[in-house]
C-alpha positions in Angstrom: -10.6 12.4 -44.8 -14.1 12.5 -42.1 -12.7 13.4 -38.8 -14.2 10.5 -36.2 -17.4 11.4 -34.6 -16.9 12.5 -30.8 -17.6 9.6 -28.4 -20.9 10.3 -27.5 -22.2 10.9 -23.8 -24.6 8.6 -22.1 -28.4 8.9 -22.7 -30.8 10.5 -20.0 -32.1 6.8 -18.8 -28.1 5.2 -18.8 -27.2 8.4 -16.6 -30.4 7.4 -14.5 -29.2 3.8 -14.5 -25.4 4.7 -13.9 -26.4 6.4 -10.7 -28.4 3.9 -9.1 -25.5 1.5 -9.4 -22.8 4.3 -8.1 -21.3 4.5 -12.1 -20.3 8.5 -12.3 -21.4 9.9 -15.8 -18.5 12.6 -15.2 -15.9 13.8 -13.6 -13.5 16.6 -12.3 -10.2 16.9 -12.9 -9.9 20.3 -11.4 -12.5 22.6 -9.4 -13.3 24.6 -12.4 -13.9 21.9 -14.8 -16.0 18.9 -15.5 -15.8 16.0 -18.2 -18.1 14.3 -19.0 -18.0 10.1 -19.4 -18.6 8.1 -22.6 -21.8 6.0 -23.0 -19.5 3.2 -23.9 -17.4 3.7 -20.9 -20.5 3.5 -18.4 -22.2 0.5 -20.3 -19.0 -1.4 -19.9 -18.9 -0.5 -16.6 -22.7 -1.7 -15.6 -22.2 -4.9 -17.4 -18.9 -5.3 -15.1 -21.6 -5.2 -12.4 -24.0 -7.4 -13.9 -26.1 -5.0 -15.6 -27.4 -5.1 -19.1 -26.9 -2.0 -20.5 -26.3 -2.9 -24.4 -29.5 -1.5 -25.8 -32.2 2.0 -24.8 -34.4 -1.3 -24.5 -32.0 -3.2 -22.1 -31.4 0.2 -20.2 -35.3 0.8 -19.1 -35.7 -2.8 -18.4 -33.0 -2.6 -15.8 -34.3 0.8 -14.4 -37.2 -0.9 -13.8 -36.0 -3.6 -12.0 -33.3 -1.8 -10.3 -36.4 0.8 -8.9 -38.7 -2.4 -8.1 -35.6 -3.5 -5.8 -34.7 -0.4 -4.1 -38.3 0.1 -3.5 -39.3 -3.2 -2.0 -35.5 -3.6 -0.3 -35.7 -2.7 3.7 -32.2 -2.7 4.3 -29.1 -2.4 2.0 -26.7 -5.9 2.6 -24.6 -4.3 4.5 -25.6 -1.6 7.3 -22.5 0.3 9.4 -23.0 1.4 12.9 -20.4 3.8 14.7 -19.5 3.2 18.4 -22.2 2.7 20.9 -25.3 4.8 18.7 -27.7 2.6 16.3 -26.9 2.4 12.7 -28.8 5.4 11.0 -29.7 2.9 8.3 -32.3 1.4 11.0 -34.3 4.7 11.3 -35.9 4.1 7.7 -37.5 0.8 9.0 -41.1 1.1 9.7 -42.4 1.7 13.8 -42.7 -0.8 15.5 -40.0 -3.2 13.1 -38.4 -6.5 15.7 -34.8 -6.5 15.4 -32.7 -9.6 15.9 -29.0 -9.6 16.2 -26.8 -12.5 16.5 -23.5 -11.0 17.4 -19.9 -12.1 16.1 -19.7 -12.9 19.9 -22.4 -15.6 20.2 -25.0 -13.4 21.6 -28.7 -12.5 20.8 -29.6 -9.1 21.1 -33.0 -7.1 20.1 -31.7 -3.6 20.1 -28.6 -2.0 18.0 -27.6 -0.1 20.6 -24.5 -0.7 22.8 -23.3 -3.6 20.5 -19.9 -4.8 20.9 -17.5 -4.2 18.1 -18.0 -6.5 15.2 -19.5 -7.9 12.3 -22.9 -9.2 13.5 -25.9 -10.8 11.5 -29.4 -8.3 12.0 -32.5 -9.5 11.2 -35.6 -7.0 11.1 -39.4 -8.3 11.0 -41.7 -5.4 10.2 -45.4 -5.6 11.8 -46.7 -6.7 8.3 -44.5 -9.6 8.0 -41.4 -8.6 5.9 -38.5 -9.7 6.7 -34.5 -8.5 5.4 -31.2 -9.5 6.4 -28.3 -7.6 6.1 -24.8 -7.5 8.0 -24.2 -5.3 10.6 -20.8 -4.0 11.0 -20.2 -2.1 14.4 -16.8 0.2 14.7 -15.4 2.5 17.1 -16.0 6.1 15.9 -12.0 6.6 15.2 -8.8 5.1 15.8 -6.9 6.2 18.8 -3.7 8.3 17.7 -0.5 6.5 18.7 1.6 8.0 21.8 3.2 11.2 21.2 5.2 11.9 17.9 7.5 9.8 16.7 10.0 9.6 13.4 11.0 6.4 11.4 12.9 5.1 8.8 11.5 4.4 5.1 13.4 1.6 3.3 12.1 -1.1 0.4 13.1 -4.0 1.7 14.9 -5.6 -1.3 17.4 -2.8 -1.1 18.7 -3.4 2.4 21.2 -5.7 1.6 23.3 -7.2 4.5 26.6 -9.7 4.7 24.4 -12.5 5.3 21.9 -11.5 2.4 21.0 -13.9 -0.6 21.2 -11.4 -3.3 18.6 -9.4 -1.9 16.9 -7.6 1.7 15.2 -10.3 3.8 13.3 -10.4 7.0 16.2 -11.2 8.8 17.7 -7.8 7.7 14.3 -6.2 8.4 15.0 -7.4 11.8 18.2 -6.4 12.3 17.7 -2.8 11.1 14.6 -2.6 13.5 16.6 -3.8 16.5 19.3 -1.8 15.7 17.3 1.9 14.8 15.0 1.1 18.2 17.7 0.8 20.2 20.3 3.1 18.8 18.4 6.0 16.7 15.6 5.7 18.5 13.3 5.3 15.7 9.7 4.7 16.7 8.6 2.8 13.0 10.2 1.6 9.6 7.9 1.4 6.7 8.5 -1.0 4.0 7.3 -1.6 0.3 4.5 -4.4 -0.5 5.6 -8.0 0.8 3.0 -9.2 -0.8 3.4 -12.7 -3.1 4.5 -12.2 -6.9 3.1 -13.9 -9.4 5.5 -16.7 -10.4 8.1 -16.1 -12.6 10.9 -16.4 -14.1 10.7 -13.6 -15.2 8.8 -12.2 -12.2 7.8 -8.7 -12.4 9.9 -6.7 -10.0 7.1 -4.4 -9.1 5.9 -4.9 -5.8 2.7 -3.3 -6.6 1.1 -6.2 -8.9 1.1 -9.0 -6.8 -0.7 -12.4 -7.3 -1.6 -12.4 -3.7 -2.1 -9.4 -1.2 -3.3 -11.8 1.6 -0.3 -13.7 1.5 3.4 -12.8 1.8 6.2 -13.9 -0.5 8.6 -16.2 0.8 11.4 -15.2 -1.5 12.2 -12.3 1.9 12.5 -15.4 3.8 16.2 -15.7 5.7 16.5 -19.6 5.1 19.3 -20.2 8.1 16.8 -19.2 10.3 14.1 -21.8 9.5 14.6 -24.3 12.6 14.5 -27.7 10.1 17.3 -25.5 8.0 20.0 -27.4 10.8 18.4 -30.8 10.4 18.5 -31.4 6.3 20.1 -34.8 5.0 22.3 -32.8 2.1 24.7 -30.6 3.7 26.5 -31.0 0.6 24.0 -29.4 -1.3 23.2 -26.7 1.1 26.7 -25.6 1.1 26.6 -25.1 -2.9 23.1 -23.4 -2.1 25.1 -20.9 0.5 28.0 -20.5 -2.0 25.5 -19.4 -5.0 23.9 -17.3 -2.2 27.1 -15.7 -2.2 27.6 -15.2 -5.7 24.6 -13.3 -5.7 25.1 -10.9 -2.7 29.1 -10.1 -3.9 27.8 -9.5 -7.5 25.2 -6.3 -5.8 27.7 -5.4 -3.1 30.9 -5.5 -5.2 30.6 -5.9 -9.1 27.7 -3.3 -9.6 25.2 -6.0 -10.5 21.1 -5.4 -10.2 19.3 -7.3 -8.0 18.2 -10.5 -9.7 15.4 -11.1 -7.8 14.4 -14.4 -10.2 18.0 -16.1 -9.1 17.6 -15.1 -5.3 14.5 -17.0 -5.3 15.8 -19.9 -7.5 18.6 -20.6 -4.9 15.8 -19.9 -1.6 13.9 -22.7 -3.6 16.1 -25.5 -3.6 16.9 -24.7 -0.1 13.4 -24.8 0.9 12.6 -27.9 -1.0 15.4 -29.9 1.4 14.2 -28.2 4.3 10.5 -29.5 3.4 11.8 -32.9 3.5 12.6 -32.5 7.6 10.2 -33.7 9.6 8.4 -30.7 11.9 8.8 -31.8 15.3 5.8 -32.2 17.6 5.2 -28.5 18.6 6.3 -27.3 15.4 3.8 -30.0 14.0 1.0 -28.9 16.1 1.5 -25.1 15.7 1.7 -25.7 11.6 -1.8 -27.7 12.0 -3.1 -24.5 13.9 -2.0 -21.9 11.2 -3.6 -24.2 8.4 -6.5 -24.8 10.1 -6.9 -20.8 10.8 -6.1 -19.7 7.7 -8.4 -22.4 6.2 -9.6 -22.0 2.4 -8.1 -19.1 1.6 -4.5 -20.8 2.1 -5.9 -24.0 0.5 -6.7 -21.9 -2.8 -3.6 -20.1 -2.5 -1.3 -22.8 -2.4 -3.2 -24.8 -4.9 -2.9 -22.0 -7.4 1.0 -21.9 -7.2 1.1 -25.9 -7.3 -0.9 -25.4 -10.4 1.4 -22.6 -11.9 4.2 -24.9 -11.6 2.5 -27.1 -14.2 0.5 -24.9 -16.2 2.1 -21.7 -16.1 0.9 -18.3 -13.9 -1.9 -17.0 -16.1 -4.5 -19.0 -14.9 -6.8 -17.6 -17.7 -4.7 -20.1 -19.9 -5.6 -23.4 -17.7 -7.2 -26.0 -18.9 -11.1 -25.0 -18.6 -11.8 -26.8 -15.9 -8.9 -25.7 -13.7 -9.8 -22.1 -14.0 -12.4 -22.4 -11.4 -11.3 -23.0 -8.0 -14.3 -25.2 -6.8 -14.8 -27.4 -9.6 -14.3 -31.1 -9.1 -11.5 -30.9 -11.3 -9.7 -28.4 -9.2 -10.3 -30.5 -6.3 -8.7 -33.7 -7.7 -6.0 -31.8 -8.9 -5.1 -30.7 -5.6 -5.5 -34.2 -4.3 -2.9 -35.0 -7.0 -0.4 -32.5 -5.9 -1.0 -32.4 -2.2 2.5 -32.6 -1.6 2.8 -29.4 -3.4 0.4 -27.7 -2.0 2.0 -28.7 1.4 5.1 -27.1 0.3 3.2 -24.0 -0.5 1.5 -23.6 2.6 4.7 -24.0 4.7 6.1 -21.4 2.9 3.2 -19.0 3.6 3.8 -20.5 7.7 7.3 -20.0 7.6 6.7 -16.1 6.3 4.3 -15.1 8.6 6.9 -16.6 11.2 9.6 -14.7 10.1 7.2 -11.4 9.7 6.3 -11.6 13.3 9.5 -11.9 14.6 10.7 -8.6 12.6 7.7 -6.8 14.4 8.3 -8.1 18.0 11.9 -7.5 17.4 10.9 -3.6 16.2 8.4 -3.4 19.9 11.5 -5.1 21.4 13.7 -2.4 20.8 11.5 0.3 21.8 9.3 1.3 18.8 5.8 2.3 19.5 4.6 1.2 16.1 7.3 -0.8 14.9 7.0 -2.4 11.3 4.4 -0.2 8.8 3.3 -2.4 6.2 2.1 -1.3 2.4 -0.8 -2.4 1.1 -1.0 -2.6 -2.8 -4.4 -1.0 -4.5 -4.7 -4.4 -6.5 -3.5 -7.6 -7.7 -2.3 -9.1 -10.8 -5.3 -10.4 -12.9 -3.5 -13.8 -13.5 -2.3 -14.5 -10.0 -3.9 -16.1 -7.2 -6.2 -13.7 -5.7 -7.7 -13.0 -9.0 -8.5 -16.7 -9.3 -9.4 -17.7 -6.4 -12.1 -14.7 -5.3 -13.2 -14.6 -9.0 -16.8 -13.3 -8.0 -15.2 -10.6 -6.1 -13.4 -9.0 -9.3 -14.9 -7.0 -12.6 -13.9 -9.0 -15.3 -13.0 -7.5 -18.2 -12.0 -4.0 -16.3 -9.0 -2.7 -15.2 -8.1 0.1 -12.4 -6.1 3.0 -13.5 -6.0 7.1 -13.2 -8.2 9.7 -15.5 -6.1 12.1 -18.0 -5.1 15.0 -15.5 -2.6 17.9 -16.4 0.7 15.0 -15.2 -0.8 12.8 -17.7 -3.0 13.3 -20.4 -3.5 10.2 -21.6 -4.1 8.6 -18.3 -3.3 5.7 -16.7 -4.2 2.1 -16.9 -2.5 0.0 -13.8 -3.7 -3.5 -15.2 -5.1 -4.4 -11.7 -9.1 -6.0 -11.7 -11.3 -4.0 -9.4 -13.7 -5.2 -6.6 -17.0 -5.3 -7.4 -18.6 -3.1 -4.9 -22.0 -4.9 -4.9 -20.3 -8.2 -4.1 -18.3 -6.9 -1.5 -21.5 -5.3 0.1 -23.3 -8.7 -0.2 -20.9 -10.5 1.7 -20.5 -7.8 4.5 -17.0 -7.0 3.2 -15.7 -10.5 3.6 -12.4 -10.3 1.7 -11.9 -7.1 2.4 -12.2 -7.9 6.5 -9.8 -11.5 5.7 -7.2 -9.4 3.8 -7.1 -6.8 6.8 -6.7 -9.5 9.2 -4.1 -11.4 7.5 -1.7 -8.0 7.4 -2.6 -6.9 10.9 -1.0 -10.3 11.9 2.2 -8.5 11.7 2.2 -5.2 11.1 2.4 -2.1 13.5 0.9 0.2 11.2 -0.7 -0.1 7.5 0.1 2.1 4.6 -2.6 2.1 2.0 -1.8 3.2 -1.3 -4.0 5.2 -2.9 -6.5 5.4 -0.2 -8.8 7.0 -2.2 -9.7 3.9 -3.5 -11.5 3.2 -0.6 -14.3 5.5 -1.7 -14.2 5.3 -5.9 -11.7 3.9 -8.7 -11.3 4.9 -12.2 -12.3 1.5 -14.3 -10.6 1.3 -18.0 -12.2 -1.6 -20.0 -10.1 -3.9 -21.5 -8.7 -3.1 -24.7 -9.7 0.4 -23.9 -7.6 3.3 -23.3 -7.8 4.8 -20.1 -9.5 8.3 -21.5 -12.5 5.7 -21.9 -12.9 4.7 -18.4 -15.4 6.3 -15.9 -15.6 6.2 -11.8 -17.0 3.6 -10.2 -18.3 4.2 -6.2 -17.8 2.0 -3.3 -19.5 2.3 0.0 -16.8 4.5 2.0 -18.6 4.4 5.3 -18.5 0.6 5.1 -14.9 0.0 3.9 -13.7 2.6 6.5 -15.6 1.1 9.2 -13.8 -2.7 8.2 -10.6 -0.8 8.3 -11.6 1.2 11.5 -12.8 -2.2 13.2 -9.7 -4.3 12.1 -7.0 -1.9 12.9 -8.6 -0.8 16.4 -8.5 -5.0 17.2 -4.9 -5.3 16.1 -4.1 -2.1 17.9 -2.2 -0.7 14.8 -1.6 3.1 13.0 -3.3 3.4 9.4 -2.0 5.7 7.2 -3.6 6.4 3.9 -1.4 7.7 0.8 -3.4 10.8 -0.4 -0.9 12.6 -3.1 -2.3 14.1 -6.0 -5.8 14.9 -6.9 -8.2 13.7 -4.3 -11.9 14.3 -4.4 -13.4 17.1 -1.8 -14.5 15.6 1.3 -12.3 12.4 1.2 -9.3 13.6 3.6 -12.0 14.9 6.0 -13.7 11.2 6.0 -10.2 10.2 6.7 -9.5 11.9 9.0 -12.3 11.8 11.2 -12.0 8.0 11.5 -8.5 8.7 12.8 -6.8 7.8 9.3 -3.3 9.2 8.9 -2.9 11.4 5.2 0.9 11.3 3.5 2.4 14.5 3.3 6.0 15.1 1.0 7.5 18.0 1.2 7.6 19.5 -2.2 4.3 19.1 -3.0 3.2 21.3 0.4 2.3 24.5 -1.4 0.0 27.4 -0.9 -2.1 26.5 -3.6 -5.1 28.3 -2.8 -2.7 31.4 -2.2 0.5 32.5 -3.7 1.8 28.8 -4.2 4.9 29.5 -2.9 6.5 26.6 -0.2 3.8 26.0 2.8 4.8 27.4 6.2 5.4 24.9 8.8 2.3 25.4 10.7 0.1 25.2 7.8 0.7 21.3 7.6 -2.1 18.9 8.9 -0.8 17.3 11.9 -2.7 13.7 11.5 0.0 12.4 8.6 3.2 11.0 7.9 5.7 13.7 6.5 8.6 12.7 4.6 10.8 14.3 2.0 10.4 11.7 -0.6 8.9 8.5 -1.4 10.1 5.5 -3.3 8.4 7.4 -7.0 10.1 10.3 -6.4 13.8 11.5 -6.6 16.0 10.7 -3.9 16.3 14.1 -1.8 19.7 14.7 -3.0 19.1 14.2 -6.3 16.1 16.9 -6.1 18.3 19.3 -4.4 21.3 18.8 -7.3 18.5 18.8 -9.9 19.7 15.6 -11.0 16.7 14.3 -11.3 16.2 16.4 -14.4 19.4 14.6 -16.0 18.6 12.0 -15.7 14.9 12.0 -17.2 16.8 13.6 -19.9 19.3 10.8 -20.7 16.5 8.6 -20.9 14.5 10.5 -23.2 11.3 11.2 -20.6 11.0 15.2 -20.9 8.1 16.6 -22.4 9.8 20.0 -22.6 13.4 21.9 -23.3 16.0 20.3 -21.1 16.8 24.1 -20.1 13.1 24.8 -19.5 13.3 21.8 -17.0 16.6 22.9 -15.6 15.2 26.2 -14.7 12.0 25.1 -13.1 13.4 22.5 -11.0 16.0 25.3 -10.2 13.3 27.7 -9.4 11.4 25.1 -6.8 14.3 24.3 -4.8 15.1 28.0 -4.6 12.4 28.7 -2.9 12.6 26.0 -0.3 16.2 27.1 0.6 14.7 30.7 0.7 12.3 29.3 3.3 14.7 27.1 5.2 17.1 30.2 5.7 14.3 32.2 6.4 13.5 29.8 9.3 16.9 29.8 10.5 17.0 25.8 9.7 19.6 26.4 6.4 22.6 28.5 7.4 24.2 30.9 5.6 27.1 29.2 3.4 25.6 25.6 3.6 24.5 25.7 0.3 27.1 25.1 -2.2 29.9 26.7 -0.6 31.2 24.7 2.4 34.8 25.0 2.9 36.8 22.3 1.2 33.7 20.9 -0.1 35.1 20.1 -3.8 32.4 17.5 -4.6 29.6 20.0 -2.8 28.8 16.8 -0.6 28.7 18.6 2.4 26.9 21.3 1.4 24.2 18.3 0.1 24.3 16.8 3.2 23.8 20.0 5.1 20.6 20.8 2.9 19.2 17.3 3.8 19.2 18.0 7.6 17.8 21.3 7.2 14.6 19.9 5.0 14.4 17.3 7.9 14.9 20.3 10.5 11.7 21.7 8.7 9.5 18.7 9.1 10.3 18.7 12.6 8.4 22.2 12.8 5.8 21.0 11.3 2.8 19.3 13.5 3.3 16.2 11.8 3.0 13.5 14.1 4.7 11.2 12.0 8.0 12.0 10.0 9.3 9.3 7.7 13.3 9.3 6.6 14.1 8.0 3.5 16.9 5.5 4.3 19.1 6.1 1.2 18.8 10.0 2.4 20.7 9.2 4.9 23.8 8.0 2.8 23.2 10.6 -0.3 21.7 8.0 -2.6 20.9 9.9 -5.9 18.9 7.4 -7.5 15.5 6.9 -7.3 14.1 3.2 -6.6 11.3 3.6 -9.2 11.0 6.3 -12.1 7.3 6.0 -13.4 7.2 5.9 -17.0 9.7 3.8 -17.5 10.1 0.1 -17.8 13.1 -1.0 -19.3 14.8 2.2 -19.8 15.6 2.1 -16.2 16.3 -0.5 -13.4 12.8 -0.2 -11.0 13.0 -2.3 -8.4 16.6 -3.7 -8.6 19.1 -1.2 -6.9 20.8 -1.5 -3.6 21.2 1.3 -0.9 23.9 3.4 -2.3 26.1 6.1 -1.2 26.8 9.5 -3.0 29.0 7.8 -5.5 27.0 4.9 -6.4 28.7 2.5 -4.0 26.1 -0.6 -2.8 26.1 0.4 1.1 25.3 -3.1 3.5 22.9 -3.4 6.7 26.7 -3.3 8.0 27.8 -0.3 6.9 24.6 1.9 7.4 25.1 0.8 11.3 28.4 2.9 11.0 27.3 5.6 8.9 28.4 8.8 10.4 26.3 10.6 8.1 23.4 8.6 8.6 23.9 9.2 12.3 24.0 13.2 11.8 21.0 12.9 9.7 18.9 10.8 12.7 20.9 13.0 14.8 18.7 16.3 14.1 15.7 14.5 15.8 17.6 14.5 19.0 19.5 18.0 18.8 15.6 19.1 18.7 14.8 17.8 21.8 11.5 15.2 21.8 10.5 16.5 18.6 10.9 20.3 19.3 10.4 19.8 23.1 13.5 20.4 25.5 16.4 22.8 25.7 18.3 22.0 22.6 14.9 23.2 20.5 17.2 25.9 19.1 19.2 23.4 16.8 16.3 23.4 15.0 16.3 26.7 14.1 14.7 30.1 15.5 14.2 30.1 19.2 10.8 32.0 19.0 9.2 29.2 16.5 6.7 27.6 18.1 6.7 23.3 17.7 4.8 21.5 19.9 1.4 23.8 19.8 0.5 23.2 16.6 0.2 19.1 17.0 -3.3 19.6 18.3 -4.5 21.1 15.0 -6.0 18.7 12.2 
């Protein structure tokens, strides 16, 4: 039996062609190692960009064409300017080139200096008569910092059930949490999971990170009773029956140990919303709805049309009749007219959800929060969903976003999300990205961007190939950042980039330069360039959201107790003997305990031997408080508390690497014994109050007479805050 031939690296010509289109021919999983991409991976990526690289002859022809195109081009399709200075790209134009700029505000300018922020249209005419047109994005140099430091709560909204929820947390619950936490706990923000529209089910993928659309929210989060028309339905008996069904769904989760059943919740809400849709809108409401439809335009019409067609033909548009796969076909237009009532129903749901999202942010700000609701932007969308159907021209056909092999995953990852084409984004002036951000900033005080490194490059995996046969494709990071800064500044919003894991050199620096915060998780903050031990508080960066854990990691209680190792062992996920994993986890936590004690944040006897603490729960609670005192010692300007940590929840909301083995995205917040905890009980929880009191005990983040409660009086709390 002969050994398989190793994958061939790209030829010299193919490598040159790849470089001209932003396709990488190698990557570095670590500073001392470079891995070559395969010729197949590079060829597939170029093909998805519309470049024929199937043969040596095709590669040479494409090289010639690209060189000619770049040689004749006066300007790239999108030009970026920061602040009031002229864009650097204009310096390459021939001397005496005339500029004509039509600004977004309707003005005409002949100079690229001191332009207002916006996306303008630029025409350049050279002395010899050549003309070039480009989109000109002008953004503020950086986002302003939010005033002062703030602490907040991190929560998966579906897990936050109240006694009024329909079996999962909803936007009314979010508004109630915001109103209570802002006024009573003094928190500055609440971060939630992505609330993007899911692919229609059943069954619905419970993951909020693989949505049908990132542009529009999911109506499953509606509190149906808060819709004004609910009170005027002509079917009170049917509504009463639906409310009883909602009560049974709620009680099953809260009292009987059932998992959150998103499909059952949506089915009940959909039936109720169908009844609500039959109620005519009052004149003022009708006018507001008409304004919303006009403002959202074709994007909302496409989204609603997709959902109406999915009711007839199923959720994957690739399996629809061929003419309906084209959102601009005459057949699709005819179907839209025939399904007008269903299109209006789905449009109305977006309007209602948008209103409740806006109300939640308003409740947060009225409760005194300087930031309010932090929404989460997933890295991509489902290939069979609404956005992939409506915006086909912007997605790379036959490609999926993922991650290359690394020390944690030797096989790499395929996330099943089609990537945007960087060339099409640039040609459009980044219109899809701008529209997406504007939609989210309508109701967000801040935006967390999952895998923010994707603004710079993404790992493209060809369909039908393993992730190891992918390669990186680069985006115009300056343009992506300019759009982000422009839209966030218009909204007065904070931006937080999720930059955990392996990050390309220069990315964090570029984000920080533009005022985009990073994400720092305590257990990962070690002196990796030194002795590898836990990083001292003053070694942390200031421009970040600092947390003890996330939705993809063990709860703090589970990590401190080592229960996360036992869980992975029960599910068969360990790659080494159990004792080795236990020893490593215990050593890791032990080093952090040692540092907490040395800093005076964890008192002797507070770990494992509290008097009368038979279960060890009081000691775990004390350690969780100590962990958050440590976070206060850092200069981080935002500190997030994982809400389940406030009641001792042991279970992760998501366990990466599992599908059916673990109930990902379907667990309610629970206490240390696994008993679900309602929003009303959270508001009465002495344990949660004690954890949040850590922030008050330390004054305004270490400023004030009570600073000693955070540990050693001699420690510096506020002076490092100016440090990046």
